[in-house]
C-alpha positions in Angstrom: 0.0 0.0 0.0 1.4 3.4 -1.0 2.7 5.5 1.9 1.5 9.1 1.9 2.7 12.1 3.9 0.1 12.7 6.6 -0.6 16.4 6.6 -3.0 16.7 9.5 -2.1 17.2 13.1 -2.9 13.5 13.8 -0.6 12.4 16.5 1.5 9.3 16.0 3.6 7.3 18.4 7.3 7.7 17.8 10.5 6.3 19.3 11.3 7.8 22.8 14.4 9.6 21.7 15.7 11.1 18.5 17.8 8.6 16.5 19.3 8.2 13.1 18.8 4.5 12.4 20.7 2.3 10.0 18.4 -0.7 9.3 18.6 -3.6 7.0 19.8 -3.2 3.4 17.0 -2.6 1.0 18.4 -5.4 -1.3 17.6 -7.8 1.6 14.6 -10.0 1.2 12.9 -7.9 3.9 12.8 -4.9 1.6 13.2 -2.5 4.6 14.6 1.0 3.9 18.3 1.3 4.9 18.1 4.7 6.6 15.6 7.0 8.3 15.8 10.5 9.8 14.0 13.5 11.0 14.5 16.3 8.4 13.8 20.0 7.8 12.4 20.4 4.3 13.3 23.2 1.8 12.7 23.6 -1.9 9.7 22.7 -4.0 8.4 20.3 -6.7 9.6 22.6 -9.5 13.3 23.0 -8.5 13.5 20.0 -6.3 13.5 19.4 -2.6 16.4 19.3 -0.1 16.0 17.4 3.2 18.3 18.7 5.9 18.7 15.8 8.2 18.9 16.1 12.0 22.1 14.0 12.0 23.8 16.8 10.0 23.9 15.5 6.4 22.1 17.0 3.4 19.8 14.7 1.5 18.7 15.3 -2.1 15.7 13.0 -2.9 15.0 12.0 -6.5 11.9 13.7 -7.9 10.4 10.3 -8.8 10.6 9.0 -5.2 9.1 12.2 -3.8 6.2 11.9 -6.1 5.7 8.2 -5.3 6.3 8.2 -1.5 5.2 11.7 -0.5 2.5 12.7 -3.0 1.0 15.1 -0.5 4.2 17.2 -0.1 3.6 19.4 -3.2 1.5 22.4 -2.3 1.6 21.7 1.4 3.2 23.7 4.1 5.1 20.8 5.7 8.4 22.0 7.2 9.4 18.9 9.2 9.1 15.2 8.6 10.4 11.8 9.4 11.4 9.9 6.3 12.9 6.5 5.2 15.3 6.2 2.4 18.1 4.4 0.6 21.1 5.9 -1.2 20.6 6.4 -4.9 23.7 4.4 -5.5 22.6 0.9 -4.4 26.2 -0.3 -4.0 26.7 2.3 -1.2 23.7 1.3 0.9 24.6 0.3 4.4 27.6 2.6 4.8 27.7 5.1 7.7 26.5 8.5 6.6 28.6 11.5 7.6 27.7 14.9 9.0 28.3 17.7 6.6 28.1 15.6 3.5 25.5 15.6 0.7 23.8 12.4 -0.5 21.5 11.6 -3.4 18.7 9.5 -2.0 15.6 7.5 -3.0 12.7 7.8 -0.6 11.3 4.4 0.4 7.8 3.4 1.4 7.7 2.4 5.1 4.9 1.8 7.6 7.0 3.5 10.3 8.1 6.6 8.4 7.1 9.3 5.9 4.9 11.5 7.9 4.9 15.2 8.8 6.0 16.4 12.3 3.6 19.0 13.9 5.4 22.4 13.9 4.6 25.5 15.9 5.9 29.0 16.3 7.9 30.5 19.2 6.4 33.7 20.7 8.0 36.5 22.6 6.0 36.9 25.8 4.9 40.5 26.6 2.3 41.6 29.2 -0.2 41.4 26.4 0.4 37.7 26.2 -0.2 36.7 29.8 -2.6 34.1 28.6 0.5 32.0 27.8 0.7 31.6 31.5 -2.9 31.8 32.7 -4.2 29.3 30.1 -1.3 27.0 30.1 -2.3 23.4 30.8 -0.3 20.4 32.0 1.6 18.2 29.6 1.5 14.5 30.7 5.2 14.0 29.8 8.1 15.5 28.0 11.0 13.3 27.1 14.2 14.8 28.5 16.2 14.1 25.3 15.3 17.3 23.4 17.3 18.4 20.4 17.7 21.5 18.2 19.0 21.8 14.7 18.1 23.3 11.3 15.9 26.0 12.7 13.8 24.0 15.1 13.8 22.8 18.7 12.2 19.4 19.1 10.7 17.3 21.9 8.7 14.2 22.2 5.6 14.9 24.3 2.5 13.1 25.6 -0.7 15.1 25.8 -4.4 14.7 26.6 -6.7 16.1 24.1 -10.3 16.3 22.8 -10.5 14.6 19.5 -13.3 17.0 18.4 -11.4 20.3 19.1 -8.1 21.7 17.8 -5.6 22.3 20.6 -3.2 25.2 20.8 0.5 24.8 21.2 3.6 27.1 21.1 6.9 27.8 22.7 7.4 31.2 24.3 10.2 33.2 26.0 10.6 36.6 27.8 13.6 38.8 28.4 14.5 36.9 31.5 14.8 33.7 29.5 17.7 35.2 27.4 20.9 34.6 29.5 23.6 36.1 27.4 26.2 36.0 30.2 25.9 32.2 30.6 25.1 31.6 26.9 21.7 30.1 27.7 18.2 30.4 26.3 15.1 29.0 27.9 12.0 28.1 25.9 8.8 27.5 27.7 6.1 25.2 26.3 2.5 26.3 26.1 -0.4 23.9 25.6 -4.1 24.4 25.8 -6.5 21.6 24.8 -9.3 24.1 24.3 -11.6 21.6 26.2 -12.6 20.5 29.7 -13.1 17.0 28.4 -10.2 14.9 27.2 -11.2 12.0 25.1 -7.7 10.8 24.0 -4.0 10.7 24.8 -1.2 10.6 22.3 2.5 10.9 22.0 4.4 12.7 19.2 7.5 14.6 18.4 6.7 18.3 18.1 8.9 21.0 16.5 9.1 24.6 17.4 10.6 27.3 15.1 13.6 28.9 16.8 13.5 32.7 17.1 16.2 33.7 14.6 16.5 37.2 16.0 18.0 35.9 19.2 21.0 34.4 17.4 22.6 37.9 17.3 22.5 38.1 21.1 25.2 35.5 21.6 28.9 35.9 21.0 29.7 32.2 20.9 29.2 29.3 18.5 27.2 27.1 20.8 24.7 27.8 23.6 22.7 25.8 26.0 19.0 25.4 25.2 16.7 24.7 28.2 13.1 23.7 27.8 10.5 24.1 30.5 6.9 22.8 30.7 4.0 22.5 33.0 4.1 18.8 34.1 3.2 18.8 37.7 -0.3 17.5 38.6 -1.4 20.8 40.0 -0.7 22.5 36.7 0.8 25.5 38.4 4.6 25.3 38.0 7.0 25.3 35.0 9.5 22.5 35.4 12.8 22.1 33.5 12.2 19.1 31.3 15.3 18.9 29.1 18.5 20.6 27.9 20.7 20.3 24.9 23.4 22.2 23.0 22.3 24.5 20.2 24.8 25.7 17.5 24.0 29.4 17.0 23.9 28.8 13.2 21.0 26.4 13.8 18.7 29.2 14.9 18.3 29.6 11.1 16.6 27.3 8.6 19.1 26.1 6.0 19.1 27.8 2.6 16.1 26.9 0.4 18.0 24.8 -2.2 
């Protein structure tokens, strides 16, 4: 059955931490894709797509495989995805892929991959946006292994939701969250189910666009990113849920092509 890119905010269960996996060779009888990765997507169906992988390599998928495996990508606003692929050169499949290098790839159909990652903006909190605090609801869980690259901060979270209502989610920060002296930035997670009745529970990786303007505040190549969220049962306190290193260049989404 053909795999399509899922463009709704349907939540899907993922692995508990970010990984770049090297699986079985596609020439094996199993037919499994050799590689998979989270990616930031740039380009279009006219000039071609570029997938900037979260393990640091640049992936150039063939147009034919994009059309076959991700037919919903064209015309969509998908910025982040989890994809499965082989190298275009079959003889090289199975080798370890290296950070900083560019590879021609063929996207592969997979039951466990080829879907969009829900992406949200990051908001600067002013007094006018106090609702980011007063209407913030508890997240059931945030996996501590957060990561940030290619313009996005990422975390796997478990939420309760009402399947008949669209929830609200963002990251936010205020001036006190920008610690230039210690080269640290704190992002706070905001979630509101928009409902008093929760009919479901789901786990997904969520991506938050990093605020590019803050890159110019820091005079170092790498900073510490801290993520906080409301996870206590009282729903009244923001807890630190994860930290990671963030290269200042990764505040920015890579070039389009």
